[in-house]
N, C-alpha and C positions, 0 to 999 in steps of 0.2 A: 610720486610724479617724477618723470625723468625729463630734465631740461635739455641735456645734450647740446649746449651751445657750441657752435663751431666757428672756426676761422678759415676763410677761404685761403687756399694756397696761392700766393702771388705768382704772377708769370713774369716777374722782372728778371734782371740779369743774374739773380742769385740762383736760378734754376740750374740743374746739373745735366740736363739732357742734350744740350746743344753746344757743349764746350769745345774749345780748341786748345792750342798751346797756352801755357801760363808761365809768367816770369819767374825764373829761378830765384830772383831777389826776394820773393815773398817768404823764403825760408831763412831762418837764422843760420849763420855759419856752423853753429854747434850741432846741427842736425844731420850733417853728412856722416855716413858710415861706410866701412869697407865691405868688400864682397864676403859673403858668409860661406860660399860653397866652392871655393877654388880660385876666385879672383878673375873670372872671365867677365865679358861685357854683357851678359844676359840681364834682362830687366824684368821687374815684377809683371805678373800677368793675372788678370781675372777673366773668367769666361762669361760672367753675367753680373747683374746689378747686386749690390750689397747695401744693407741698411733698411731704413723704414720703407716697407712695402716692396722690398727687393726680392730677387729669387733666392739669394742667400745660400748658394752652394757652399758646402763646408770648407773646401780648400780655398775658395775665394775669400771667405770670411777670415780664415787664418792668415792669408796674405795681407788683407787689410789691417787686421789686428797687429801684425808685426810692423807694418809701416806706420801705423798710428803710434805704436810704442816708441818707434824711433823719433817721432815728433813730440814726444813728451808724455804720452798717455801711459797708463799702467793697467794693461788688460791681460787676462789669461788668454794665451793664443791657443784656444781650444776649438775654434771653428764654430762655436755656437753664437748666433746672433741674439742680442738681448738689449735691454735698456742701457746697460753700461757701454756696450759697443756703439749703439746708435747715438748715445750721448757724446761719446768721444768723437764720432764723425761730425756731429753738430758743433761741438766745441772747436774742432779743427776748422770747419767752415767759417765760424764766427771769428775766431781769434787770428787765424793766419790768412784766410781769404777775405776777411772783412765783410762777410754777408750779414746783413741785419736780421734776416729771416732764414736761418739754415734749415734745410729739409731733412738732414740726417741720412742722406742716401748718396751712394756713389754709383754712377753709371759708367759703363765701358765707353771711353772716349770723352766723357764729360769733364767739366772743369775741375771738379774735385779729384778725379782719378788722374788727370793729366798733371796736376800739381803734386799730388801725393806720390805718384810713381816716379817723379823726377827729383825726389829727395837726393838721390845719388845715381848717376848714370851707370855705375858698376855694381849696383845692389842686386843681389839674388837672395831670395828667401828660401832656405833649405830646412825641411822639417825633420829629415832623418837624424840630424845631429842632436836634436832635443831629447832623443830617447837613449843616447849613448852617454858614457861618462864624460863630463865636460873636459875639454882640453885645457892645458895650462895657458893657452893664448887667449881664451875667452871665458874665464871663470865668472866674471861679473855679470855677463849676459845670460849664461846658461844656468847658473845656480838658482836664481829666483824661479825660473820655470820648472826646474826639476824638483824643487822643494815644495811645490804646491800639491794639492790633492790630485792624485792621478786621474780621477774621474770627476766630471762636473755635471751639473744638471741645469737645464734652462730655468729651473725654479730657484736657483741658489739665492737670488736677491731677496726672496721672501723671508729667508732665515735671518736677514739683517735687521728685522724689526719685530718687536712683540707688540700686540695690541690688547685692548680690553675685551674684545669679542662682542657678542650680541647683547643688546639691552633688553629690558623687560618687555617692551612692546613687540619687538621682533620675535622673541622666543615663543610668544603665544600663537604663532602661525601654525604650530603643530598641535594646538589644543590648549584650552584655558587651564588644564590641569598641570601644564609645564610651568614650573616656578623657577627653573634654573636660569642663570644669566652668565654672561662673560664667555671666556674661552671654552668652557665645558659645553655651554649651550650651542655655540657655533660648531663645535666638533660633532655634537649630537645631530644637528640638522644636516651637516655635510654627510655624516654617516647614513642618515635616512635617505639622502638623495644619491648615494654612491652608485647604486646599480644603474639608475637612469643616466647619470653623468658619464659613467664608463662606456655606455653605448656610443658615445660621441667622442671618446678619448682621442682617436686618431685625428679627427677633425680639429680638436682643440690644439693638438701638437702641431699639425700642419699649418693652421692659421697663425698660431702663436709664433712659429718660426718665421713665417713670412712677414709678420708685422713687428717682430722683436719683443713679444710679450711672453711671460711665463705661461705655459698652457694651463697650469693649475689656477692661475688668476682668472683666465677666461672662463674656466669651469666654475669657479667660485661665483662669478657674476651671474652665470646661468642658474646656479643653485639659489642664490639670493633672489633673483628676479622672478623665476618661474618654477623653482624646485626641479629644474631639469626637464621641463615640459615645453612643447612647442605651442605656446598660446598666441593665437593670431588676433585676439581682441581682449587682451588683458588691460589692467589699470584703467578701468572705466571705458574700455574700448579704444584706448590710446596706445597701448603697448603692443608691439608686434614681434613675434619670434622668440627663440630660446633666450635671447639676451634683451628682450623688450625694447626695441627701437621705438621711440616716441613719434607717432605720426604727426603730431602738432609741430614738431621742429624738423622732421626728416620725412616729409610726405612722400617724396619720390623714392627714397630708400625703403621706407616701410611698405609701400605698394609693390616694390620689387619682391619683397619677401612674400607678401600675401599672394601675389600673382605667379609665383614659381609653380612649375608644372606638377610637382609631387611634394609630399611631406618631407622626404629626404632632401629635396632641393631647397625647400623653405628653410630647413635647419641649416644647411650649408651656407646659403646666402645670408641668413640671419647672423650666424657667427662671424662671417667675413665682414659684414657691415658693422656689427658690434665692435670688432677689433679696429676697424677704420675710425669709428667715432672715439674710441678710447685713445687712439693715436693722436687725434686732433686735440683731445683734452690734454694729453701729455705735452704737446707743443705749446698750448696756451699756458699751462702751469710753469713750464720752463721759462717762457717769456716773462711771466708775472713774478716768479720767485727764482731768479737765476742763481741766488746764493744758497738755495736749498740743496741738500745732497740728492743723489740719484734716487735713493730709496724713498725719500720724502716727496720728491717730485712725482714718483710713480704712485704713491699713495694719494697724493693730491689729485692725480688724474682719475683715480677710482671714485673719489668724492665728486669730482666734476661730472663724471659719467652719470651720476644720479641727480645732482642738483645744480650743475653748471659751474664754470670756473669762477664766477663771481662769488660763490659761496666760500671758496678756498682763500681764507684770509691769514690765518695763523695755524701753526702746527698744533698748538694746544686746543684750539677750537675747530679742528679740521672737519668734524662731523656735525657741527651745529648747522641746522637747516636742512640736513639730509633726512630721508625717510627713517623714522625711528631715532634720529640723532645718533646713529651708530653705523651708518652704511659702510664706510671704508674699514672700520674696525672689525665688523663682522665679516665682510668679504675677505679681508686679508687673512683672518684666522681660518676661514673655510679653505682658502687657497693653501695655507700651510698644511691643513689636513690632507687635501687632495695631492699636494706635492710629494707625499710619501708613497703614492700609488705608482707602480711601475708604468702603467698604461698612460699616465699623465706626466711622464718625464722623471719619475722617482728612480733612484738608483738602488738595485738590490744590495743588501748588506749580508755579512756572514751570519747574522742572527736571524735572517729571514729564510724561510724554506717553504716549499710547496706543501709540506706536511704540517700538521698542527704542532707548533712550537710555542711553549709558554715562556717567552723571554721576559725580562724585567721591562724592556721598552714596550712590548706588546701589552703587558698587564697595565702599565700606567696610562696608555693612550686609549685603551678599549673603553667602550661605553656600554656596559652590560644592560643598562636600563632602556637603551634605545629600542624603540619599536620599529626596527628596520623593515622596509617594505620588500622583503625577500620574495621573489616570484615563486609561485607554487607550481608553475607549469614545468614540465620536463620534455615536452614533445613539440615545442614551438607554439603551443596554444596560449591564448591570453591568460593572464593570471597575476594576482598580487598576493600579499600576505593574507588578505581577508576575503578575497573573491576568486571563484573558480569558473571555468567556462560552463560547467554543468548548470550553474545558477542562471545562466543567460540563454540556455537552449529554449526553443519554442515550447509552449505548454502542450502542444499536440505531439511532442516527442521528436520534432525535427531539430537536428543539431544546427548550431550556428555554421553557416557556410564559411569555408576557409578564407574566401576573399574579403569577408567582413571582420576577420580577426583584428586588423589594426584599429578599426573603429571601436570594437568591443573593448580592446585594451585601453583606449583613451577614456572610455566611459568608466571603466574600473579605476583608472588612475584618479579621475576626478572624484569618484565616490570615496576613495581612500582619504582624500583631503576633507570631505564632508565628515566622514567617520571620525577622523582625528579631532576636528573642530568640536564635535559633539561628545567629546570625552571617550572616544573609542566604543561608543554604544553599538550594539549589533545592528546591522543593516540587512533587511530582508528584501530580496529582489522579487517583487510581485509579478513583474513582466519585464523581460529583457528583449531578446530577439523574438520576432513573430514571423512564422512562415506566411506567405501571402494568403494561403487558404485559412489558416488560423486567424489572421487579421480580419479577413472577410467575415468569418464566423462571429468574431467579437464585435463586429460593426465598426471596425476601424476605417479611417479614411485610406484610400488606395495608396497615397504617398506617405504613409505613416513613417515616422522616424524609427519606429520599432522594426519595421520591415528592412530598413536600411542598416540596422545594427548600430544606430546612433542614440538609442534611448533606453531608459530604465525607469520603471515605476517602483518607488521604494517606500518602505515603512521602517522607522527607526525605533528600536525597543526603548520604551520609557520616555520618548520624545514625541510631542504632539505634532501633527502635520503642519500647523501654523509655524512652529519654531523651525521645522525642517525647511519650509519655504523661505522664511526670512534668512536662515543661515545660507541657503543657496544664493540669495540676493547679495548678502555681505561678501561671500567668497568671490562671486563674480566681480563685484565692485572693487575688491582688493586685488583682482588679477590672479587669485589663487586657483580658480577653476575656469574652464573655458566658458565663454559667453555662449548662450543657447536658450532653449525653451525651458521655462519653469511653470508647471501647471499644478493648481491646487484642487484636490479631489477630497471626498469625504474622509477616506481612511488612508490615503497615500499621497505621495508627491511625485509628479512626473518631472524628469530632467533629461534634456537631450543636448547634443553637441552640434547643433545646426550651424553655429558660427556667427549668428546674429541674434538680437534680442527678441524673445517671444514670451509673453506673460498672459496667463488666463486663470480663471476661477470657475471650475465646473461643479462646485458643490450644489447638491440638491436642497 
């Protein structure tokens, strides 16, 4: 169950959107500094908003990071927005501007920018000097920047904490035969989801940058919540979208996802809203535990995303009360797995290559036992590790129409979950797509889900249909497969992805 408790953003004087001039006396005398690029009277400039929910153009972020550092922060001036920079903005708003509820955002012309940019009237931020040999006049300011890692990743904060990974209850979601727990189990499940997650890598990066979160962390929440699937009626019908926004607590937001015009738009809106909620949880945790480090506050936000900020009491018991009592530990470890992927912000290393390279790192992190769902299609056709398009062609020889490929792919993905839950027993497709003529010949109803490419009649080797039926019920209740129709017949079980509940028994 996702609680997602939220805090409304106040509209009091602490808002940053309607600011004017600010008293220079708010700054301690020690914060003034001289011109960095020749001593003229140019002043800092940003083209758009920076911070929580901002546009976050890289040069603007670098400018803000430099000014924050002059005010006592300790940030890498790399131009990447993230929890550390947003936290520094919030600290500045709270400590120097006196805001009780900082929003972690700087708007052009707003109160925070007016104050921060007036640290010194002759300040100019110059980036070219940071790549040159430091001059003898500025060794103390240049040295720390030039001795840091030359490249950084928006996922860097994830490496600051190790967790225990997935617990026994969570690891069973890939089938009862999985007995592994901990970091290895989280890595295995992330590896299984990798192909689905990477389909949305650009979206995770874009949204993560906009909201100040590691893209790998958003990907990991999607992996934990839906295994990278766009479920519109998960978690007993309450969870919506890739990151499972709970309709009971966010009805308007959840309906925005469901009512989006296409599946691609549902996914985009769902990730955007999921990041918004995570941001709200982070603000709550910062208010509740201001003495926690940034990394612990972020982990607390992950816990709160699942079970509410009220659950986050202590660091030692941070996952008590979450689903499986391991939510943030598992999500954090999956995020560390995803953070190594270039598409999700990972940085290429000398040991990585586009060809097969058996490095020590690769050997230690690989999971050879993982039954990864590697697509079998090579021509844009639907396919998974265990199902091919040919199994779904109409029994009269009519191939699945191309326009139905997305629906067939979704059916396959759901059947993979069923197959894994039943110990990877072989699943036979008795009937997949039906051409209208074949459906009529079979006595099917005109609006059959088979004609729409939304259904499959299946038989599972060594498993009786009653068990198959009950397993579908369990997986739907758990939000592991899409809500839809489940019908019991003498020798097979019908399943479809209609998106709402349908149950029947047609045994003779």
